[in-house]
C-alpha positions as CSV (number, residue, x, y, z in Angstrom):
1,M,-10.1,-38.4,-27.7
2,R,-10.8,-35.3,-29.8
3,F,-12.7,-33.8,-26.8
4,M,-9.8,-34.4,-24.5
5,V,-7.4,-32.6,-26.9
6,V,-9.8,-29.6,-27.2
7,L,-10.2,-29.5,-23.4
8,L,-6.4,-29.6,-22.9
9,V,-5.9,-26.8,-25.4
10,C,-8.6,-24.7,-23.7
11,C,-7.0,-25.2,-20.3
12,L,-3.6,-24.2,-21.6
13,I,-5.0,-21.0,-23.2
14,L,-6.8,-20.0,-20.0
15,T,-3.6,-20.6,-18.0
16,A,-1.5,-18.5,-20.3
17,C,-4.1,-15.6,-20.2
18,N,-3.9,-15.5,-16.4
19,S,-0.1,-15.8,-16.1
20,G,0.4,-12.0,-16.2
21,A,-1.7,-11.2,-13.2
22,K,0.1,-9.6,-10.3
23,S,-1.9,-10.6,-7.2
24,N,-5.0,-12.4,-6.1
25,S,-7.4,-11.0,-3.5
26,S,-8.8,-13.3,-0.8
27,N,-12.1,-13.5,-2.6
28,G,-10.3,-14.9,-5.7
29,Q,-10.5,-11.7,-7.8
30,V,-7.3,-11.0,-9.7
31,H,-6.0,-7.4,-9.8
32,D,-2.8,-5.9,-11.0
33,H,-3.3,-2.3,-10.1
34,K,-0.3,-0.8,-8.3
35,P,-1.3,2.5,-6.8
36,T,0.8,5.7,-6.9
37,M,1.8,7.8,-4.0
38,D,3.1,11.3,-3.5
39,V,4.2,12.4,0.0
40,K,4.7,15.9,1.3
41,L,6.3,16.7,4.7
42,D,5.7,20.0,6.4
43,V,8.1,20.6,9.3
44,S,6.9,23.3,11.7
45,G,8.6,23.8,15.1
46,N,8.8,20.3,16.8
47,Q,6.2,18.6,14.6
48,V,5.9,17.3,11.1
49,T,2.7,17.0,9.1
50,V,2.7,14.2,6.5
51,T,0.3,14.5,3.6
52,V,-0.1,11.4,1.4
53,N,-1.8,11.8,-2.0
54,T,-2.6,8.5,-3.7
55,D,-4.9,7.0,-6.2
56,M,-5.5,4.1,-3.8
57,K,-8.9,4.4,-2.0
58,I,-8.0,4.9,1.7
59,S,-10.6,2.7,3.4
60,P,-10.7,2.9,7.2
61,E,-13.9,0.9,7.3
62,H,-12.1,-2.1,5.8
63,Y,-8.9,-1.8,7.8
64,G,-7.6,-5.3,8.6
65,M,-10.3,-7.0,6.4
66,A,-10.1,-8.8,3.0
67,R,-8.3,-7.3,0.0
68,E,-10.2,-5.1,-2.4
69,A,-8.5,-4.0,-5.6
70,G,-7.1,-0.5,-5.3
71,E,-8.2,-0.1,-1.7
72,G,-6.3,0.0,1.6
73,H,-4.4,2.1,4.1
74,I,-1.0,3.6,4.9
75,H,1.8,2.3,7.2
76,M,4.3,4.8,8.6
77,Y,7.4,4.1,10.6
78,L,9.1,7.0,12.4
79,D,12.8,6.5,13.2
80,N,12.5,2.7,12.6
81,G,9.9,2.5,15.3
82,E,6.7,0.5,15.5
83,K,4.3,0.4,12.6
84,I,1.6,3.1,12.6
85,G,-1.5,2.2,10.7
86,V,-2.8,5.4,9.1
87,K,-6.4,5.4,7.8
88,E,-6.5,8.9,6.3
89,G,-4.4,11.0,4.0
90,Q,-2.7,13.1,6.7
91,K,-0.8,12.3,9.9
92,V,0.7,14.8,12.3
93,F,3.7,13.8,14.5
94,T,4.0,16.1,17.5
95,D,6.6,16.7,20.2
96,L,9.5,15.4,18.1
97,A,13.0,15.7,19.5
98,K,15.5,18.0,17.9
99,G,17.7,16.4,15.3
100,K,17.4,14.3,12.2
101,H,14.5,11.9,11.7
102,T,13.6,9.2,9.2
103,L,10.0,8.4,8.1
104,K,9.1,5.4,6.0
105,V,5.7,5.6,4.3
106,S,4.1,2.6,2.4
107,L,0.8,1.6,0.9
108,H,-0.9,-1.6,2.0
109,N,-4.0,-3.6,1.2
110,N,-6.8,-3.9,3.7
111,D,-5.3,-7.1,5.0
112,H,-1.9,-5.3,5.5
113,T,-0.1,-7.0,2.6
114,P,2.1,-4.4,0.8
115,Y,1.4,-2.9,-2.6
116,D,5.2,-2.5,-2.9
117,V,4.8,1.3,-3.0
118,T,7.2,2.7,-0.4
119,N,9.2,5.9,0.1
120,T,11.6,6.9,2.9
121,F,12.2,10.5,3.9
122,E,14.7,12.3,6.1
123,F,13.9,15.6,7.8
124,E,15.3,17.7,10.7
125,I,13.7,19.3,13.7
126,K,15.8,22.4,14.6
């Protein structure tokens, strides 16, 4: 009986220690790192160059694969269009129509699940 009580207490302690974890990777590793992101837009003529600085490791070789803590890629949506998977820190959009545009930029795990780090920007092509 004493063994059962000790076992139960140990299980409760282990459960409490793990309750603050934010996410689990597909291989069972727990990680709570939420990367940071700084985005710069440079409009020139009818194009915009988007530069993303992040402490997340951009990993084109693991795109679409299992999660790895602090690793992934970028999703961009221009004018609420289709998702664009970006596997490097810079993306150039060319031949944009004159007028106002909206760009949503977000960080994602290798398996495309979001890190919940997203910014939306408005810019104008004159």
